[in-house]
N, CA, C, O and the ligand as a Tripos MOL2 file, in Angstrom:
@<TRIPOS>MOLECULE
protein
  237   235    60     0     0
PROTEIN
NO_CHARGES

@<TRIPOS>ATOM
      1 N         108.2720  107.8560   73.2490 N.3       1 MET1
      2 CA        108.9470  106.5550   73.2630 C.3       1 MET1
      3 C         109.6880  106.3440   74.5710 C.2       1 MET1
      4 O         110.0800  107.2840   75.2630 O.2       1 MET1
      5 N         109.8540  105.1070   74.8650 N.am      2 THR2
      6 CA        110.5420  104.7540   76.0980 C.3       2 THR2
      7 C         111.9550  104.2770   75.7670 C.2       2 THR2
      8 O         112.1430  103.4580   74.8670 O.2       2 THR2
      9 N         112.9240  104.7770   76.4770 N.am      3 ILE3
     10 CA        114.3150  104.3670   76.2780 C.3       3 ILE3
     11 C         114.6650  103.3540   77.3640 C.2       3 ILE3
     12 O         114.6660  103.6680   78.5540 O.2       3 ILE3
     13 N         114.9580  102.1450   76.9300 N.am      4 ILE4
     14 CA        115.2340  101.0560   77.8670 C.3       4 ILE4
     15 C         116.6140  100.4670   77.6070 C.2       4 ILE4
     16 O         117.0340  100.3250   76.4590 O.2       4 ILE4
     17 N         117.3110  100.1290   78.6810 N.am      5 CYS5
     18 CA        118.5910   99.4420   78.5420 C.3       5 CYS5
     19 C         118.3040   97.9820   78.1890 C.2       5 CYS5
     20 O         117.6050   97.2820   78.9230 O.2       5 CYS5
     21 N         118.8420   97.5410   77.0770 N.am      6 ALA6
     22 CA        118.5770   96.1850   76.5970 C.3       6 ALA6
     23 C         119.2490   95.1320   77.4770 C.2       6 ALA6
     24 O         118.9050   93.9520   77.4030 O.2       6 ALA6
     25 N         120.2000   95.5470   78.3070 N.am      7 TRP7
     26 CA        120.9510   94.5870   79.1060 C.3       7 TRP7
     27 C         120.3880   94.4370   80.5100 C.2       7 TRP7
     28 O         120.1770   93.3160   80.9720 O.2       7 TRP7
     29 N         120.1370   95.5610   81.2060 N.am      8 CYS8
     30 CA        119.6000   95.4460   82.5610 C.3       8 CYS8
     31 C         118.1090   95.7980   82.6220 C.2       8 CYS8
     32 O         117.5160   95.8090   83.7000 O.2       8 CYS8
     33 N         117.5160   96.0800   81.4780 N.am      9 LYS9
     34 CA        116.0660   96.3330   81.3520 C.3       9 LYS9
     35 C         115.5860   97.5490   82.1400 C.2       9 LYS9
     36 O         114.3950   97.6770   82.4270 O.2       9 LYS9
     37 N         116.5000   98.4290   82.4830 N.am     10 ARG10
     38 CA        116.1560   99.6170   83.2340 C.3      10 ARG10
     39 C         115.6200  100.6850   82.2810 C.2      10 ARG10
     40 O         116.1320  100.8600   81.1750 O.2      10 ARG10
     41 N         114.5880  101.3910   82.7230 N.am     11 VAL11
     42 CA        114.0590  102.4990   81.9200 C.3      11 VAL11
     43 C         114.9590  103.7110   82.1480 C.2      11 VAL11
     44 O         115.0860  104.2030   83.2690 O.2      11 VAL11
     45 N         115.5750  104.1810   81.0750 N.am     12 LEU12
     46 CA        116.5380  105.2810   81.1880 C.3      12 LEU12
     47 C         115.8830  106.6380   80.9800 C.2      12 LEU12
     48 O         116.3910  107.6570   81.4480 O.2      12 LEU12
     49 N         114.7550  106.6490   80.2770 N.am     13 GLY13
     50 CA        114.0710  107.9070   80.0450 C.3      13 GLY13
     51 C         112.9870  107.7720   79.0000 C.2      13 GLY13
     52 O         112.7640  106.6940   78.4490 O.2      13 GLY13
     53 N         112.3330  108.8510   78.7400 N.am     14 THR14
     54 CA        111.2810  108.8590   77.7390 C.3      14 THR14
     55 C         111.4730  110.0500   76.8030 C.2      14 THR14
     56 O         112.0210  111.0860   77.1790 O.2      14 THR14
     57 N         111.0020  109.8620   75.5700 N.am     15 LYS15
     58 CA        111.0510  110.9400   74.5910 C.3      15 LYS15
     59 C         109.7220  110.9670   73.8550 C.2      15 LYS15
     60 O         108.9510  110.0080   73.8870 O.2      15 LYS15
     61 N         109.4730  112.0850   73.1920 N.am     16 GLN16
     62 CA        108.2290  112.2200   72.4710 C.3      16 GLN16
     63 C         108.1310  111.1630   71.3660 C.2      16 GLN16
     64 O         109.1110  110.8400   70.6950 O.2      16 GLN16
     65 N         106.9290  110.6440   71.2040 N.am     17 GLY17
     66 CA        106.7070  109.6160   70.1930 C.3      17 GLY17
     67 C         106.3700  108.2920   70.8230 C.2      17 GLY17
     68 O         106.4140  108.1400   72.0440 O.2      17 GLY17
     69 N         106.0300  107.3260   69.9770 N.am     18 THR18
     70 CA        105.6390  106.0250   70.5040 C.3      18 THR18
     71 C         106.7300  104.9910   70.2580 C.2      18 THR18
     72 O         107.6550  105.2130   69.4770 O.2      18 THR18
     73 N         106.6060  103.8900   70.9220 N.am     19 GLY19
     74 CA        107.5300  102.7840   70.7280 C.3      19 GLY19
     75 C         108.5990  102.7250   71.8030 C.2      19 GLY19
     76 O         108.6350  103.5310   72.7320 O.2      19 GLY19
     77 N         109.4490  101.7590   71.6420 N.am     20 THR20
     78 CA        110.5130  101.5250   72.6100 C.3      20 THR20
     79 C         111.8540  101.4940   71.8930 C.2      20 THR20
     80 O         111.9940  100.9070   70.8200 O.2      20 THR20
     81 N         112.8340  102.1390   72.5100 N.am     21 VAL21
     82 CA        114.1820  102.1440   71.9450 C.3      21 VAL21
     83 C         115.0970  101.4580   72.9550 C.2      21 VAL21
     84 O         115.1000  101.7820   74.1430 O.2      21 VAL21
     85 N         115.8770  100.4960   72.4440 N.am     22 TYR22
     86 CA        116.7980   99.7820   73.3230 C.3      22 TYR22
     87 C         118.2150  100.3000   73.1500 C.2      22 TYR22
     88 O         118.7420  100.3620   72.0390 O.2      22 TYR22
     89 N         118.8080  100.6640   74.2530 N.am     23 VAL23
     90 CA        120.1840  101.1570   74.2470 C.3      23 VAL23
     91 C         120.9770  100.4380   75.3390 C.2      23 VAL23
     92 O         120.4630   99.5370   76.0020 O.2      23 VAL23
     93 N         122.2290  100.8470   75.5150 N.am     24 MET24
     94 CA        123.0320  100.3060   76.6060 C.3      24 MET24
     95 C         123.2960  101.4390   77.5750 C.2      24 MET24
     96 O         123.8070  102.4860   77.1790 O.2      24 MET24
     97 N         122.9550  101.2460   78.8360 N.am     25 CYS25
     98 CA        123.1090  102.3120   79.8160 C.3      25 CYS25
     99 C         124.5920  102.5680   80.1120 C.2      25 CYS25
    100 O         125.4140  101.6670   79.9420 O.2      25 CYS25
    101 N         124.9430  103.7730   80.5480 N.am     26 PRO26
    102 CA        126.3520  104.1080   80.8180 C.3      26 PRO26
    103 C         126.9930  103.1650   81.8360 C.2      26 PRO26
    104 O         128.1740  102.8360   81.7260 O.2      26 PRO26
    105 N         126.2080  102.7320   82.8290 N.am     27 GLU27
    106 CA        126.7270  101.8170   83.8500 C.3      27 GLU27
    107 C         127.1400  100.4870   83.2270 C.2      27 GLU27
    108 O         128.1880   99.9290   83.5520 O.2      27 GLU27
    109 N         126.2960   99.9940   82.3270 N.am     28 TYR28
    110 CA        126.5890   98.7160   81.6990 C.3      28 TYR28
    111 C         127.7500   98.8330   80.7280 C.2      28 TYR28
    112 O         128.5570   97.9130   80.5910 O.2      28 TYR28
    113 N         127.8280   99.9730   80.0560 N.am     29 LEU29
    114 CA        128.9440  100.2320   79.1440 C.3      29 LEU29
    115 C         130.2710  100.1730   79.8910 C.2      29 LEU29
    116 O         131.2380   99.5780   79.4160 O.2      29 LEU29
    117 N         130.3030  100.8050   81.0770 N.am     30 ALA30
    118 CA        131.5050  100.8140   81.8960 C.3      30 ALA30
    119 C         131.8490   99.4050   82.3560 C.2      30 ALA30
    120 O         133.0150   99.0100   82.3710 O.2      30 ALA30
    121 N         130.8160   98.6510   82.7330 N.am     31 LYS31
    122 CA        130.9870   97.2760   83.2000 C.3      31 LYS31
    123 C         131.5510   96.4110   82.0710 C.2      31 LYS31
    124 O         132.4850   95.6330   82.2630 O.2      31 LYS31
    125 N         130.9510   96.5730   80.8910 N.am     32 LEU32
    126 CA        131.3640   95.8040   79.7300 C.3      32 LEU32
    127 C         132.7990   96.1290   79.3360 C.2      32 LEU32
    128 O         133.5650   95.2530   78.9340 O.2      32 LEU32
    129 N         133.1450   97.4060   79.4610 N.am     33 ARG33
    130 CA        134.4870   97.8500   79.1030 C.3      33 ARG33
    131 C         135.5210   97.1680   79.9880 C.2      33 ARG33
    132 O         136.5620   96.7230   79.5060 O.2      33 ARG33
    133 N         135.2310   97.0880   81.2920 N.am     34 SER34
    134 CA        136.1720   96.4500   82.2010 C.3      34 SER34
    135 C         136.2220   94.9430   81.9600 C.2      34 SER34
    136 O         137.2630   94.3110   82.1380 O.2      34 SER34
    137 N         135.0740   94.3660   81.5480 N.am     35 GLU35
    138 CA        135.0380   92.9360   81.2410 C.3      35 GLU35
    139 C         135.8650   92.6250   80.0040 C.2      35 GLU35
    140 O         136.5120   91.5800   79.9270 O.2      35 GLU35
    141 N         135.8430   93.5230   79.0500 N.am     36 ILE36
    142 CA        136.6140   93.3300   77.8200 C.3      36 ILE36
    143 C         138.1060   93.3330   78.1250 C.2      36 ILE36
    144 O         138.8720   92.5730   77.5320 O.2      36 ILE36
    145 N         138.5140   94.2000   79.0600 N.am     37 VAL37
    146 CA        139.9180   94.2560   79.4610 C.3      37 VAL37
    147 C         140.3260   92.9150   80.0770 C.2      37 VAL37
    148 O         141.3900   92.3820   79.7620 O.2      37 VAL37
    149 N         139.4760   92.3720   80.9580 N.am     38 THR38
    150 CA        139.7420   91.0820   81.5920 C.3      38 THR38
    151 C         139.7740   89.9710   80.5500 C.2      38 THR38
    152 O         140.6530   89.1090   80.5650 O.2      38 THR38
    153 N         138.8090   90.0100   79.6540 N.am     39 LEU39
    154 CA        138.6910   88.9960   78.6100 C.3      39 LEU39
    155 C         139.9240   88.9870   77.7150 C.2      39 LEU39
    156 O         140.4150   87.9270   77.3260 O.2      39 LEU39
    157 N         140.4140   90.1710   77.3960 N.am     40 ARG40
    158 CA        141.5880   90.2960   76.5350 C.3      40 ARG40
    159 C         142.8090   89.6820   77.2230 C.2      40 ARG40
    160 O         143.6450   89.0400   76.5880 O.2      40 ARG40
    161 N         142.8870   89.8980   78.5470 N.am     41 ARG41
    162 CA        143.9790   89.3600   79.3290 C.3      41 ARG41
    163 C         143.9400   87.8220   79.2900 C.2      41 ARG41
    164 O         144.9690   87.1660   79.1310 O.2      41 ARG41
    165 N         142.7220   87.2650   79.4400 N.am     42 HIS42
    166 CA        142.5430   85.8160   79.3940 C.3      42 HIS42
    167 C         142.8930   85.2690   78.0150 C.2      42 HIS42
    168 O         143.4950   84.2040   77.8810 O.2      42 HIS42
    169 N         142.5010   86.0250   76.9990 N.am     43 LEU43
    170 CA        142.7270   85.6060   75.6180 C.3      43 LEU43
    171 C         144.2120   85.5260   75.3120 C.2      43 LEU43
    172 O         144.6710   84.5860   74.6640 O.2      43 LEU43
    173 N         144.9670   86.5240   75.7860 N.am     44 ILE44
    174 CA        146.4120   86.5440   75.5680 C.3      44 ILE44
    175 C         147.0470   85.3400   76.2700 C.2      44 ILE44
    176 O         147.9420   84.6950   75.7240 O.2      44 ILE44
    177 N         146.5710   85.0440   77.4910 N.am     45 GLY45
    178 CA        147.0670   83.9050   78.2510 C.3      45 GLY45
    179 C         146.7860   82.6010   77.5330 C.2      45 GLY45
    180 O         147.6570   81.7360   77.4390 O.2      45 GLY45
    181 N         145.5600   82.4570   77.0230 N.am     46 ALA46
    182 CA        145.1480   81.2460   76.3280 C.3      46 ALA46
    183 C         145.9460   81.0670   75.0440 C.2      46 ALA46
    184 O         146.2970   79.9500   74.6640 O.2      46 ALA46
    185 N         146.2180   82.1630   74.3970 N.am     47 GLU47
    186 CA        146.9800   82.1470   73.1490 C.3      47 GLU47
    187 C         148.3880   81.6150   73.3940 C.2      47 GLU47
    188 O         148.9100   80.8040   72.6310 O.2      47 GLU47
    189 N         148.9830   82.0970   74.4800 N.am     48 ARG48
    190 CA        150.3490   81.6880   74.8270 C.3      48 ARG48
    191 C         150.4100   80.2010   75.1490 C.2      48 ARG48
    192 O         151.3350   79.5050   74.7310 O.2      48 ARG48
    193 N         149.4110   79.7150   75.8990 N.am     49 VAL49
    194 CA        149.3640   78.2960   76.2730 C.3      49 VAL49
    195 C         149.2190   77.4360   75.0210 C.2      49 VAL49
    196 O         149.9010   76.4220   74.8650 O.2      49 VAL49
    197 N         148.3210   77.8560   74.1360 N.am     50 THR50
    198 CA        148.0920   77.1140   72.8940 C.3      50 THR50
    199 C         149.3560   77.0640   72.0520 C.2      50 THR50
    200 O         149.7340   76.0160   71.5270 O.2      50 THR50
    201 N         149.9920   78.2000   71.9370 N.am     51 GLU51
    202 CA        151.2320   78.2660   71.1490 C.3      51 GLU51
    203 C         152.2920   77.3350   71.7180 C.2      51 GLU51
    204 O         152.9810   76.6250   70.9870 O.2      51 GLU51
    205 N         152.4030   77.3570   73.0420 N.am     52 LYS52
    206 CA        153.3850   76.5350   73.7370 C.3      52 LYS52
    207 C         153.1150   75.0440   73.5020 C.2      52 LYS52
    208 O         154.0220   74.2730   73.1880 O.2      52 LYS52
    209 N         151.8310   74.6570   73.6630 N.am     53 LEU53
    210 CA        151.4420   73.2520   73.5140 C.3      53 LEU53
    211 C         151.6410   72.7620   72.0880 C.2      53 LEU53
    212 O         152.1240   71.6520   71.8670 O.2      53 LEU53
    213 N         151.2750   73.5750   71.1440 N.am     54 LEU54
    214 CA        151.4130   73.1770   69.7440 C.3      54 LEU54
    215 C         152.8650   73.0660   69.3380 C.2      54 LEU54
    216 O         153.2420   72.2280   68.5200 O.2      54 LEU54
    217 N         153.6640   73.9240   69.9230 N.am     55 LYS55
    218 CA        155.0990   73.9110   69.6450 C.3      55 LYS55
    219 C         155.7230   72.6010   70.1300 C.2      55 LYS55
    220 O         156.5150   71.9690   69.4310 O.2      55 LYS55
    221 N         155.3340   72.2100   71.3730 N.am     56 LYS56
    222 CA        155.8670   70.9900   71.9760 C.3      56 LYS56
    223 C         155.4840   69.7580   71.1880 C.2      56 LYS56
    224 O         156.2770   68.8350   71.0030 O.2      56 LYS56
    225 N         154.2320   69.7740   70.7270 N.am     57 GLU57
    226 CA        153.7260   68.6210   69.9740 C.3      57 GLU57
    227 C         154.4590   68.4510   68.6510 C.2      57 GLU57
    228 O         154.6320   67.3410   68.1480 O.2      57 GLU57
    229 N         154.8790   69.5760   68.1080 N.am     58 GLY58
    230 CA        155.5360   69.5520   66.8100 C.3      58 GLY58
    231 C         156.9730   69.0840   66.8740 C.2      58 GLY58
    232 O         157.5450   68.6710   65.8650 O.2      58 GLY58
    233 N         157.5630   69.1480   68.0660 N.am     59 GLU59
    234 CA        158.9740   68.7800   68.2080 C.3      59 GLU59
    235 C         159.2310   67.2720   68.1380 C.2      59 GLU59
    236 O         160.3780   66.8360   68.2440 O.2      59 GLU59
    237 ZN        121.6950   98.8300   81.7460 Zn       60 ZN60
@<TRIPOS>BOND
     1     1     2 1
     2     2     3 1
     3     3     4 2
     4     3     5 am
     5     5     6 1
     6     6     7 1
     7     7     8 2
     8     7     9 am
     9     9    10 1
    10    10    11 1
    11    11    12 2
    12    11    13 am
    13    13    14 1
    14    14    15 1
    15    15    16 2
    16    15    17 am
    17    17    18 1
    18    18    19 1
    19    19    20 2
    20    19    21 am
    21    21    22 1
    22    22    23 1
    23    23    24 2
    24    23    25 am
    25    25    26 1
    26    26    27 1
    27    27    28 2
    28    27    29 am
    29    29    30 1
    30    30    31 1
    31    31    32 2
    32    31    33 am
    33    33    34 1
    34    34    35 1
    35    35    36 2
    36    35    37 am
    37    37    38 1
    38    38    39 1
    39    39    40 2
    40    39    41 am
    41    41    42 1
    42    42    43 1
    43    43    44 2
    44    43    45 am
    45    45    46 1
    46    46    47 1
    47    47    48 2
    48    47    49 am
    49    49    50 1
    50    50    51 1
    51    51    52 2
    52    51    53 am
    53    53    54 1
    54    54    55 1
    55    55    56 2
    56    55    57 am
    57    57    58 1
    58    58    59 1
    59    59    60 2
    60    59    61 am
    61    61    62 1
    62    62    63 1
    63    63    64 2
    64    63    65 am
    65    65    66 1
    66    66    67 1
    67    67    68 2
    68    67    69 am
    69    69    70 1
    70    70    71 1
    71    71    72 2
    72    71    73 am
    73    73    74 1
    74    74    75 1
    75    75    76 2
    76    75    77 am
    77    77    78 1
    78    78    79 1
    79    79    80 2
    80    79    81 am
    81    81    82 1
    82    82    83 1
    83    83    84 2
    84    83    85 am
    85    85    86 1
    86    86    87 1
    87    87    88 2
    88    87    89 am
    89    89    90 1
    90    90    91 1
    91    91    92 2
    92    91    93 am
    93    93    94 1
    94    94    95 1
    95    95    96 2
    96    95    97 am
    97    97    98 1
    98    98    99 1
    99    99   100 2
   100    99   101 am
   101   101   102 1
   102   102   103 1
   103   103   104 2
   104   103   105 am
   105   105   106 1
   106   106   107 1
   107   107   108 2
   108   107   109 am
   109   109   110 1
   110   110   111 1
   111   111   112 2
   112   111   113 am
   113   113   114 1
   114   114   115 1
   115   115   116 2
   116   115   117 am
   117   117   118 1
   118   118   119 1
   119   119   120 2
   120   119   121 am
   121   121   122 1
   122   122   123 1
   123   123   124 2
   124   123   125 am
   125   125   126 1
   126   126   127 1
   127   127   128 2
   128   127   129 am
   129   129   130 1
   130   130   131 1
   131   131   132 2
   132   131   133 am
   133   133   134 1
   134   134   135 1
   135   135   136 2
   136   135   137 am
   137   137   138 1
   138   138   139 1
   139   139   140 2
   140   139   141 am
   141   141   142 1
   142   142   143 1
   143   143   144 2
   144   143   145 am
   145   145   146 1
   146   146   147 1
   147   147   148 2
   148   147   149 am
   149   149   150 1
   150   150   151 1
   151   151   152 2
   152   151   153 am
   153   153   154 1
   154   154   155 1
   155   155   156 2
   156   155   157 am
   157   157   158 1
   158   158   159 1
   159   159   160 2
   160   159   161 am
   161   161   162 1
   162   162   163 1
   163   163   164 2
   164   163   165 am
   165   165   166 1
   166   166   167 1
   167   167   168 2
   168   167   169 am
   169   169   170 1
   170   170   171 1
   171   171   172 2
   172   171   173 am
   173   173   174 1
   174   174   175 1
   175   175   176 2
   176   175   177 am
   177   177   178 1
   178   178   179 1
   179   179   180 2
   180   179   181 am
   181   181   182 1
   182   182   183 1
   183   183   184 2
   184   183   185 am
   185   185   186 1
   186   186   187 1
   187   187   188 2
   188   187   189 am
   189   189   190 1
   190   190   191 1
   191   191   192 2
   192   191   193 am
   193   193   194 1
   194   194   195 1
   195   195   196 2
   196   195   197 am
   197   197   198 1
   198   198   199 1
   199   199   200 2
   200   199   201 am
   201   201   202 1
   202   202   203 1
   203   203   204 2
   204   203   205 am
   205   205   206 1
   206   206   207 1
   207   207   208 2
   208   207   209 am
   209   209   210 1
   210   210   211 1
   211   211   212 2
   212   211   213 am
   213   213   214 1
   214   214   215 1
   215   215   216 2
   216   215   217 am
   217   217   218 1
   218   218   219 1
   219   219   220 2
   220   219   221 am
   221   221   222 1
   222   222   223 1
   223   223   224 2
   224   223   225 am
   225   225   226 1
   226   226   227 1
   227   227   228 2
   228   227   229 am
   229   229   230 1
   230   230   231 1
   231   231   232 2
   232   231   233 am
   233   233   234 1
   234   234   235 1
   235   235   236 2
@<TRIPOS>SUBSTRUCTURE
     1 MET1         2 RESIDUE 1 A MET
     2 THR2         6 RESIDUE 1 A THR
     3 ILE3        10 RESIDUE 1 A ILE
     4 ILE4        14 RESIDUE 1 A ILE
     5 CYS5        18 RESIDUE 1 A CYS
     6 ALA6        22 RESIDUE 1 A ALA
     7 TRP7        26 RESIDUE 1 A TRP
     8 CYS8        30 RESIDUE 1 A CYS
     9 LYS9        34 RESIDUE 1 A LYS
    10 ARG10       38 RESIDUE 1 A ARG
    11 VAL11       42 RESIDUE 1 A VAL
    12 LEU12       46 RESIDUE 1 A LEU
    13 GLY13       50 RESIDUE 1 A GLY
    14 THR14       54 RESIDUE 1 A THR
    15 LYS15       58 RESIDUE 1 A LYS
    16 GLN16       62 RESIDUE 1 A GLN
    17 GLY17       66 RESIDUE 1 A GLY
    18 THR18       70 RESIDUE 1 A THR
    19 GLY19       74 RESIDUE 1 A GLY
    20 THR20       78 RESIDUE 1 A THR
    21 VAL21       82 RESIDUE 1 A VAL
    22 TYR22       86 RESIDUE 1 A TYR
    23 VAL23       90 RESIDUE 1 A VAL
    24 MET24       94 RESIDUE 1 A MET
    25 CYS25       98 RESIDUE 1 A CYS
    26 PRO26      102 RESIDUE 1 A PRO
    27 GLU27      106 RESIDUE 1 A GLU
    28 TYR28      110 RESIDUE 1 A TYR
    29 LEU29      114 RESIDUE 1 A LEU
    30 ALA30      118 RESIDUE 1 A ALA
    31 LYS31      122 RESIDUE 1 A LYS
    32 LEU32      126 RESIDUE 1 A LEU
    33 ARG33      130 RESIDUE 1 A ARG
    34 SER34      134 RESIDUE 1 A SER
    35 GLU35      138 RESIDUE 1 A GLU
    36 ILE36      142 RESIDUE 1 A ILE
    37 VAL37      146 RESIDUE 1 A VAL
    38 THR38      150 RESIDUE 1 A THR
    39 LEU39      154 RESIDUE 1 A LEU
    40 ARG40      158 RESIDUE 1 A ARG
    41 ARG41      162 RESIDUE 1 A ARG
    42 HIS42      166 RESIDUE 1 A HIS
    43 LEU43      170 RESIDUE 1 A LEU
    44 ILE44      174 RESIDUE 1 A ILE
    45 GLY45      178 RESIDUE 1 A GLY
    46 ALA46      182 RESIDUE 1 A ALA
    47 GLU47      186 RESIDUE 1 A GLU
    48 ARG48      190 RESIDUE 1 A ARG
    49 VAL49      194 RESIDUE 1 A VAL
    50 THR50      198 RESIDUE 1 A THR
    51 GLU51      202 RESIDUE 1 A GLU
    52 LYS52      206 RESIDUE 1 A LYS
    53 LEU53      210 RESIDUE 1 A LEU
    54 LEU54      214 RESIDUE 1 A LEU
    55 LYS55      218 RESIDUE 1 A LYS
    56 LYS56      222 RESIDUE 1 A LYS
    57 GLU57      226 RESIDUE 1 A GLU
    58 GLY58      230 RESIDUE 1 A GLY
    59 GLU59      234 RESIDUE 1 A GLU
    60 ZN60       237 GROUP 0 **** ****
């Protein structure tokens, strides 16, 4: 079987047997991890803005 990264389509290796297995390569995992950190930061910011705006509207 062929081991392929489902995200960057890179062939990571082969193993005995037929078919294709899709995984996430270590490079992409690291990339995704850093993106999640950024995303979380944006989410917290967006949450604060929303809270602030809704609060003002309610006054
Ligand atoms: Zn990949």
